Kinemage of the C-alpha trace (Angstrom):
@kinemage 1
@onewidth
@group {chain A} dominant
@subgroup {mainchain}
@vectorlist {calphas} color= white
{ca met a 1} P -12.065 16.300 -18.728
{ca pro a 2} L -15.616 15.198 -18.051
{ca ala a 3} L -16.354 11.572 -18.758
{ca ile a 4} L -19.462 9.449 -19.248
{ca val a 5} L -19.365 6.504 -16.877
{ca gly a 6} L -21.513 3.428 -17.383
{ca ala a 7} L -22.671 0.928 -14.800
{ca ile a 8} L -20.313 0.339 -11.873
{ca lys a 9} L -20.324 -2.543 -9.407
{ca val a 10} L -18.242 -2.234 -6.242
{ca asn a 11} L -18.054 -5.381 -4.131
{ca ser a 12} L -16.019 -3.907 -1.299
{ca ile a 13} L -13.554 -1.166 -0.433
{ca ser a 14} L -11.166 -1.574 2.479
{ca ser a 15} L -10.978 1.029 5.223
{ca ser a 16} L -7.872 2.568 3.650
{ca gly a 17} L -8.934 2.129 0.017
{ca val a 18} L -9.776 4.805 -2.541
{ca phe a 19} L -12.713 4.672 -4.965
{ca his a 20} L -12.260 7.187 -7.747
{ca ile a 21} L -14.447 7.993 -10.760
{ca gly a 22} L -13.801 10.948 -13.030
{ca asp a 23} L -11.427 13.852 -12.620
{ca val a 24} L -9.283 14.262 -9.539
{ca phe a 25} L -6.728 16.841 -8.454
{ca asn a 26} L -5.167 15.045 -5.506
{ca ile a 27} L -5.664 11.713 -3.722
{ca ser a 28} L -3.991 11.537 -0.319
{ca pro a 29} L -3.761 8.625 2.112
{ca lys a 30} L -5.717 8.705 5.372
{ca ser a 31} L -3.497 6.148 7.115
{ca gln a 32} L 0.054 4.901 6.943
{ca ala a 33} L 1.966 1.741 7.780
{ca lys a 34} L 5.547 0.569 7.524
{ca thr a 35} L 6.372 -3.113 7.217
{ca phe a 36} L 9.705 -4.763 7.925
{ca ala a 37} L 10.282 -8.369 6.903
{ca gly a 38} L 13.250 -10.637 6.380
{ca ala a 39} L 14.322 -12.656 3.371
{ca gly a 40} L 11.603 -14.902 1.944
{ca ser a 41} L 8.839 -13.413 4.085
{ca phe a 42} L 6.356 -12.545 1.346
{ca met a 43} L 6.961 -15.485 -0.985
{ca thr a 44} L 3.828 -17.284 -2.157
{ca gly a 45} L 3.257 -20.241 -4.411
{ca asp a 46} L 3.637 -23.999 -4.568
{ca gly a 47} L 6.900 -25.763 -3.784
{ca ile a 48} L 8.933 -22.757 -2.679
{ca gln a 49} L 12.227 -23.604 -1.019
{ca val a 50} L 14.065 -20.865 0.845
{ca arg a 51} L 17.559 -21.263 2.236
{ca asn a 52} L 18.459 -18.402 4.476
{ca asp a 53} L 21.619 -19.098 6.434
{ca tyr a 54} L 22.052 -15.581 7.806
{ca asn a 55} L 19.616 -12.704 7.641
{ca thr a 56} L 19.275 -9.289 9.212
{ca thr a 57} L 16.491 -6.829 8.537
{ca gln a 58} L 17.657 -3.246 8.804
{ca val a 59} L 14.923 -1.185 10.468
{ca tyr a 60} L 16.813 2.106 10.844
{ca asp a 61} L 15.053 4.873 8.921
{ca ala a 62} L 16.953 8.157 8.762
{ca asp a 63} L 14.069 10.318 7.548
{ca leu a 64} L 11.388 11.003 10.125
{ca val a 65} L 8.384 11.289 7.803
{ca asp a 66} L 7.850 9.043 4.772
{ca gln a 67} L 4.327 10.025 3.722
{ca pro a 68} L 2.795 12.979 5.560
{ca ile a 69} L -0.919 12.595 6.251
{ca ala a 70} L -1.392 15.764 8.309
{ca gly a 71} L -4.376 17.808 7.213
{ca asn a 72} L -6.223 14.928 5.509
{ca ile a 73} L -9.743 14.925 6.852
């Protein structure tokens, strides 16, 4: 459906970001990344205490393609 859009202010868009206004059929990524991290890696805040006596990060991925980006120009 068509929409009336008022004033828009965009401070920044990262190189892999998407800026979308109005109708869209399909939004596809132009890049991909896979991140592996152990226990407590992405914790943020004040006074965090992490006790990690034994940790393994499983990096085996059985499927070959997670998010295909072929054909995205």
